[in-house]
N, C-alpha and C positions, 0 to 999 in steps of 0.2 A: 504494500500500500504506500503510495507516494505521499510524503508529508512536506509541509512548508519548511523552509530552511530555518526560519526564526518564528517564535522562540523554540528552544529545544523541548524535548518531551517533559522534563521535570518542571520547567518554567510554565509550560502550558497547563499542566495539571494544577499547579499551585494557583494560577490565576483563575481557572475555572472553579476551584474549590472556594476561593475567596468570594466570587460572585454569588455562589449558591448560599453562602452563610450570611452575607451582608444584607440581604433583603430581597423579597420577591418583587418589590416595585421596580428595581433596576432590571431584574431578569425579565419581568413581563414586558417592559418597554423594548428590550432587545428582541425577545421572541416575537413580538408583534411585527417587527421589521424584518423578520427572518426570510419570508418567501422571496422578496425581490433580489436579495443578495446571498441567499443561502448556498448557491452553487458557484459563487465567485471565489476562486482560490486566493485572491488577494485579501479577502475579508474573513474567510472561514476555512477550517480544515476540510480537505476533500474526503468524501466517503466516511464521515465521522459526525456523530451527534452526541448531545447530552440529553438523557432521558430520565425523567422522574416518574415513579409509580405511586399510585394511591396506596394509603395504608392497608386497605383491605385486600389488596392484590396478593394472591398466593404465588409461590414460586412457579406453579404451572401456568397461572394467569400471565405472569411476566414473560415467561418463555413463549406463550402463545402470541402475545403482542409482538415480541421481537421477531418471531417467525414470519409475521406478515410482511416484514421488510427485509427478511433474511439478515437480521442484525446479529452480531456476536458481541456479547458483553465483555469489554476489555478491562474495565477498571471501575471499582466503586469509589465515588468521590465523596459523598456525604451520607452518613447514616440517616435513618428516618428523622425527619424534622419538618415542622410547620405543615403537617397534614400529608406528608409524603413518607413512604416507607424508606426509600433510598434513592440516591441519584447516581447514575452511571454514565460513563463514557462508553459508547458502543461504536463498533465498526460496521460499515455497510459494504456490500460487494463493490469491487472496483468499478468505477464508472457510473455508479448509481446516482440518482438525483437526490440531493439532500432535501430539497423543497418538497418533492413528492413523498419522500419518506416521512417528513414532518406532518404533512397533511393526513397521511394514513394513520400514523400513531395517535394524533390528537383526536381522531374519531373513535379511538378505543377507550371504553369507560375505565379501564384499569390504568390508563396513562394520565398523569397529572399535567405534564407538559413535555414537549420535545422541541429542541431548538438547535441551531447550529453551534458548533464549537468555535466561537468567534476568535479571531486572532486579535489579541489585545496588547497594546503597548503602553508604557507609562504616559507618553504624550504623543499626539498625532502630528509630529513635525515632519517636514519633507526630508527624505534621504536622497533626493534627486540631485545629481551632480551640479547643475547650474544653481540650484538653491543653496546647497551646502558650500559651494565654492565662491559665493559672494557675487554671483552674476545675475541674480533674479531680484533686484532691489525692489521692484514693484510689488512683490509679495511680502516684503519685510514690514516690521513695525518696530517701535522702540523697545519692545520686550522680547524680540526674537534674536536668534543667533544664526547668522549675522543680523545686525540691526540697522534700520534706517527709519527714522520717524516719519519720513515723507512717503514711505511705501503705503500700500493699501491696508496693512495690518492683517492680511489674510492669514499669515503664519500664526498669529495669536489665536485666531478662530480655530485653526487646525489643532493647535495644542490643547484647546478646550474640548476637542472631540467633535467639532462642527466641520463635516467633510462634504456636505451636500447629500442629495438623495437621488437614486436612480429613477425615481418616479417623477422627478421634476425635469421639465424640458425647457429649452430655449431655442429659438430659431435664429439662424445666422444668415442674413441677407447680404450677399457679398459676391466675391468670386466663389468658385468651388473649393473643395477642401480634400486633402489626401486623408480620407477616413481610415485607410489601412496603416497609417503611420503608427509605429510601435508605441508611441506615447499618447495616441488618440483612439486606437481601434476599439477600446472598451467603452468609450463614451460618445464619440463624435460620429455624426452621420447615421443616427439610429432612429428609424421610424418603424416601430414594431407592429404597426397596424396594417402594413401592406407588404408582406414578404414577396419575394420574386417568384411568381408562379404564373404569370401571364394574365392575371385578373386584377381588377381594381377592388381589392378586398374591403377597403374602408369607404368606398363610394365617394371619394373626393374628386373624381375626374382625372386622376393621374395614376396610370397603371404601373405597378411595381416600383413605387417611389420609396423603396426601403431605406435609402440614404438621404432622401430629399428629392428635389427636382431641379433640372437644368432649364431655366426659362430663357437663357441666352440662345440655346440651340433646340429647345423643345424636346428633350428626352430625359431619361432617368440617370444619365451619367454625370455625376457631380464632380468628377476629377478628370482633368485632361492632361495633367503634367507628365504622366508616364514615369519611368525610372530616372529620367533626366531632371524632373522637377521644373520643367520649362514653363508651366502655367500654374495658376491657382495658389501662388505663394502667399498673397495677402490674406485670402480666406483661410488658409491653413494656419497662418500666424495668429489670426484673430481667434479661431477655434481653440488653439492651444492655451491662450491666456484665459479663456473662459473655463475650460474643462479638461486640460491635459491631465492624464492620470498621475496622481500623487502617491508618494510612498512606495514607488516601484523601482527605486534605485536607478531610474533611467531619465536622462535629459532634464526636462523642466516639470513644473507642476502648475496646474491651472488654479484659479481662485476656488472653484467648487469641484472637488475631485470626482464626485460621483454623478454630477449632472449630465443628462443626455442632451446633445445638441443635434439639430436637424438642419441640413444645408439647403439653401435656396440660392442657386447660382444664377445671377442675372448680369454679372459683369464679365467681360472677356478682355482680351489684350488691349482693345481700344476703348474700353469703357462699356457703358450700357445705356439703356433708354428707360425713361419714366414708365412707359407702357409695361415693360417687364417688371419694374419695381412694384407697380400696382398689383400685378399678378402674384408676385412673391409675397407681398403683405397679406393679400386675401387668402393665399394658400395656407398660411399659418392660422388665420382666423378660422378657416374651415376645418383644419386639422384639430383644433381645440374643440370646436363645436360638434363635429361629426363623431370624434372618438372620446370626447370627455377627457382629453389629455390635460395634465396639469402643466400647461405651457404658460409661463409667467411673463416672458419678454422676448422681443426680437432685438438683435444687435445690428446696428446700421452704421458701419464705419465707411461712409461714402457721402458724397455731396456734389453740388453743382447744379447748373441750370437755374430756371426761374420757378416761380410759384406754379403748382399744378393742383387744380381742384380735384382731379381724379385721384391723385396720390393722397391729398388731404382727406378725402372721403374714405379711402381705404384705411388710413391710420385711425380715423374716428371709428370705423367699424371694428377694428382690432381693439380699440379702447373699450368699446361697449362689451366686447367679449372677455375683457379682463386681461388684456395683453399690453404691457408697457412697450414703448418704442424708444429704445436707448440709442442716441444719435451723436455722432461726432460733430463738434462745433466748427470744424474747418481749420485749415492750415494756411490762411492768408494773412494772419497777424492783424486782423481788423476787428472792429467793434460791430457785433451782430445786431446791436440795438439800432445802429445807424443804417447798415446795409445787411438785409436779411440773408442768412445762410440756410439753404434748403438741403435736407429736410429738417435740420435741427430747430428751425424757427416755427415749425407747425405747432398749433395749440388745439387740442381736441375739445376744449370748452368753447371754441368758436365754430359754429356750424356754417354750412354752405347752403346754397340754394338747392342742393340735391341730397344733403345729409344733415340731419339734426345733430346738435353737439352732444358729446358725452358729458357726464356729470362730474368729471375730473379731467385734469390734463395728464395724459398718459406719456407725454414726451419728456425724456430726461436728456438735456443737452450737456455735453461733457467737454471741458477744456483739458489741456495737458499741463502737467508740471514735471520738472526735472527731479533728479535725485537730491538736489540741494533745496528743493521747495520753490524754486523760481518758476515763473511762467515763461516758457521759451518764446522768443520773439515771433515765431511763426504761428503760435496758437491763437486762434480767435478767442474772443471774450465778449461779455455783454452783461451789464448789471441787471438787466431784466430778461435777457433771452438765453443766457447760459447758466446752468444750474450749479455746477460744482466742478472742481478739478480732480484729476486722477493721474497716476503715473503714465507718462506717454513718451518719455525720451529714453532712447537706448534700452528698449525692452526686448529681452530675449524670449523667443517662443519657438514653436515647431515650424518647420519649413519642409516642403517636398524637395527631394525624395528622401524620406526618413532622416531629415536633417534638422538643424537648428540655426537660428541667426537673430541678429538685432535689427529692429526697425524703430523709427520714431514717427510720431504724429498723433493727432487726436484720434486717429483710427486705432492706435494702440491703447489710448486711455479709455476709450469706450468699453471694450470688453472687460476691463476690470470692474466697471460698474454693472454690466450685465451679469457677470459672475457673482457679484455681491447680491443682486436681486434674486438669483437662483438659490444662493446660500441662505439668505434670509427666509425665503419661501420654505426651504427644507426645515428650518427651525420653527417656523410658524405656519403649518399647513393650511390653517383656516384664514390666513391673511389674504385680503383681496389686493388687487394691483395698486389701488390708491394708498393703502396702508404700507405696502412695500416701498413705494416711492417716497412717502413721507418719512419712513424710517431711514432711508438712505440719505435724504436731504437733511434730516435732523442730525445724522452723524457728521455731516459736513459743517452744519452750523455750529456744532460743538467742537469743531477742529479748525478754528480760524487760521487763515494762512495769509500772510501779508501780501503776497504776490497776487492774491485773488480778491483782496478786500476792495469793494467797489467795482470789481470786474466780473463778478458772478452773483447770482441770486443769493446764495448762502454765504459768500465770502470765505468759503472753506473748501476742504478736500475730503475725499472718501476716507473713511476710517471704519473698516469692517469690524474691528474689535468692539466698537460701540453698538454693533447690531446684535451681539451675542445674547443679551438678555431679552431680546425681542424688540429692541428699539423703543423709542418713545411713542406713546399712542398719538393718534392724530389730534391736533388741538380742536377744542370745541368750535363749531362755526360761530363767527361773529354775529351779533344781533343785526338784523336788517337795518340799514341806515334809513333815517327819515327822508322823505322826499326832499330833494335838494335841487335848486336852480343856481347855477354858478356861471360866471364869465371867465374866460381865459384868453390870453394874448399869446402870440408866438414868443419863444424865448429870445435871448439877446442876440441871436444870429438869424439872418434870413438867407435864403438861397436863390440865386438866379436860376431860372429854369433851364437855360441852355447856354452854350458858349458862343452863340451867334450874336449875343448882345454886344453893342459897341462899348458900353460902359455902364456902370451902375453902382449904387451904394445903398447901404442899409444902416441906419443910425438909430441906436437905442438911447433914448433920452433919460432913462432911469426912472426911479419911483417918483410919484407925484407928491407935491406938498398937499397938506390937508385942504380939502375943499376944491381942489383942481378938477377940471373936466376929465373923467376917466378915458374919454376918447382921444385925448391929446398926448398920451404918453408913448406913442410909437410914430415913427416917421420913416418913410423910405422914398427914394427917387430912382427910377430906372429909365435909361435912355433906350430908344428903339434901335433896331439895326439901320444901317445907312443906305441900303439898297434893296431892291425887290419889294415884296410885301413887308411893311414895317410892323414889327411886333415888339411890344413892351410887356414882358412877362416875368412874374416873380411869385414865389410861393413861400409861405410861412409854415413852420412846423411846430405843432403844439405837443407838449409832453404831459404825462400824468393824467391823460383823459380816461375815464372809466369806460369799460366795454358795455356795461348794462344801461345804456341810455334809453330813455323813453321819448326824448325830444332833443333835437339838435338844430340850432339856427346859426347861420353865418352872416356876419355884417362886414361890409367893405365900404370905406369912405375915402374918396380921392378925386383927382382931376387929371386931365391931360393937357399938354400945351397946345395941341390942335385937336379938333374933333376926331374921335376914334371910337370904334365899337368895343365896348367894355363887357367882359364876362367874369363870372366867379365860378370856380369849379372845386370839387373835393376829390381827393385820391381814393380810389376803390382798391383795397388791398387784395380782394378776391379776384377781380378781373384784371388787375394790373393796369388800370387806365383811369384818366380823369373823367369824372361825371360832372357835366355842366349843370349848374343849379339855376333853373329858370331861363328866361330868354336874355338876349343881348340888348344893351341900351347904348345910346350914343352919349358920350361924355366928352366935354370940351374943357374950356378954361374955368368954368364954374364948378365948384366941388359938388359931387353927386354922391348919394348913398344908395347902395344896393344891399337889401336885406333879403335873405333867402332861407327857407326851411328845407332841411334835407329829408327826402322821402326814402321809402324802402327800408331794408334791414340795416339799421344804424351800426350794428356790429361789423359790417363790411368795411367801415371807414376807420376803424381803430385797430391797430396792431401793436401789441405790447405797450399800450398806453399812448401810442403816437398817432397823430392825426395831421394831415396836410391840407391846406387851403391855398388855392392859386387865384391871383388877380391878373387878368390878361387883357391887353388892349391891342387892336390891330387897325392898320390904316393902309390903304392901297398905294399911297404915294406920300412923299415928303416925310422926313424923319421928325420925331417928336419925342417927348419924354413924359413919363407918368410920375405922379407923386401922390402920396396918401398919408393920412395920419391915423388910420386905424384899420386893422384886420383882426376881427374878433369872432370868437364863437361863444354861444350861450347854450348850455346843455342842462337838461333835467334828467335826473336818475331816480329810480324808485326809492 
């Protein structure tokens, strides 16, 4: 009978005896989790069980029970105690299924319980070479060895026995992945609901998607790299950070050692298309709904392009199914509050014309930090649009073919957070997606980081050790605000609409003295182009605007040096275009006021608290300039 190399026979007996003596509560919790991993040689002895018999069982009764699974009693561990006659270690025939034997024995009235002979170690730290050799800083914490306070603190969770669960799934929307990699083959690319047999067993529309689906080419092959590893390196690297097998003395370790990932390949050597991303997001939503899979999140280490309502809708559908959308903030070194990064800037509490909103925001946007806690210059940020930071610089993980390597990017930071979501879910099986997100963000709020202060929603970084106790409960919802009507003006900067303007300026005159006219605290002047159709165009950007508006009015007051057609418009974040408010009027040297009410879905005009209003004048001939002393919005919220 083949045995695990560690611990040796004496050590294993001693540990099993200790568990049996110290209390049935711990044993019951282990036994309850036995079926999913009972046959995993990394977790339990092969062909070996621990069996306890009821006090009334005679020797013949015990032998009859053992005969049902062809077990041979090898060693008596504990004399009769706490309602059992005795506890034994028994051997099964070589190649027998531990899980099947457990189910058979537990149906026997003479058996008190049967469970795997778990492999137990003093702490669940990684013995994987990259971890022990100091090259996996993203998994370290201040209490691990090696240590790094800016790591994810995953190693501290492992030491406390939190290794993830094989019943928890995450989807990886990316390139493909080398699911046969020796550090991934137990966890990655696993869809147990549709084995390869030529049939669509789970009825999700994809035949034999046992490892996931290739939306890039329309087949079930999610790895194209071959033995040269020429493709799918990014997806393989991401999968490794989430769920590379830990404690196997090989390569690296992922955040959640036992989590199962499923691959949705939609990126190829030249990138991919939003249409395939939509299919991939919906694929996981159906996978969860059709099979009742405990799928808590998708990892999205990609970005680019513009706003897509189709993709937004798909993400909202996933949110309603209880799936988090963990997304990279981007590698352009820019502020996502000012220039949206997709898909990390989506918000599932904002509905579209084709999909009603979810009741929570399922998107978690992730910036990168380095091993010194700094934010790399290339990592995007955003005080209202990026949630937290995570290790993303010089991250070692799995690569095809059967290799390892170091990559940097918010793509590398994101899977640390996805792995944390899976780990938290395994510790709190009843937690819904909103609770999981809140716990992760709360861990970051409690880990303030100077490089992220004012640059992310939480001002902090991922700390998995603070999730071990189940995280902080969601704060109680605030009381509904009283109906409020308020005025707002653009901030101290204005933006010319395009570079075709000959010249222009925007002057902020500062706060008013008491009793001054509130319409006189802003002034701008914009000159038109000098040839062709003359245009004088400018827009102001308002911050801190609530999304739950019930009424929105725009007021513009200004004049033109020559008679010109004047319009006022508001930016629609959903369609990506200016919506003109009301008709145009002719405005010349006498100051005119345009007051407009905004129709339709007011939420379409507010993104992360930002709203834009444009004042524009056109004239077919002769240059002119426009000036105004007010551009104002008046809004009412419930």
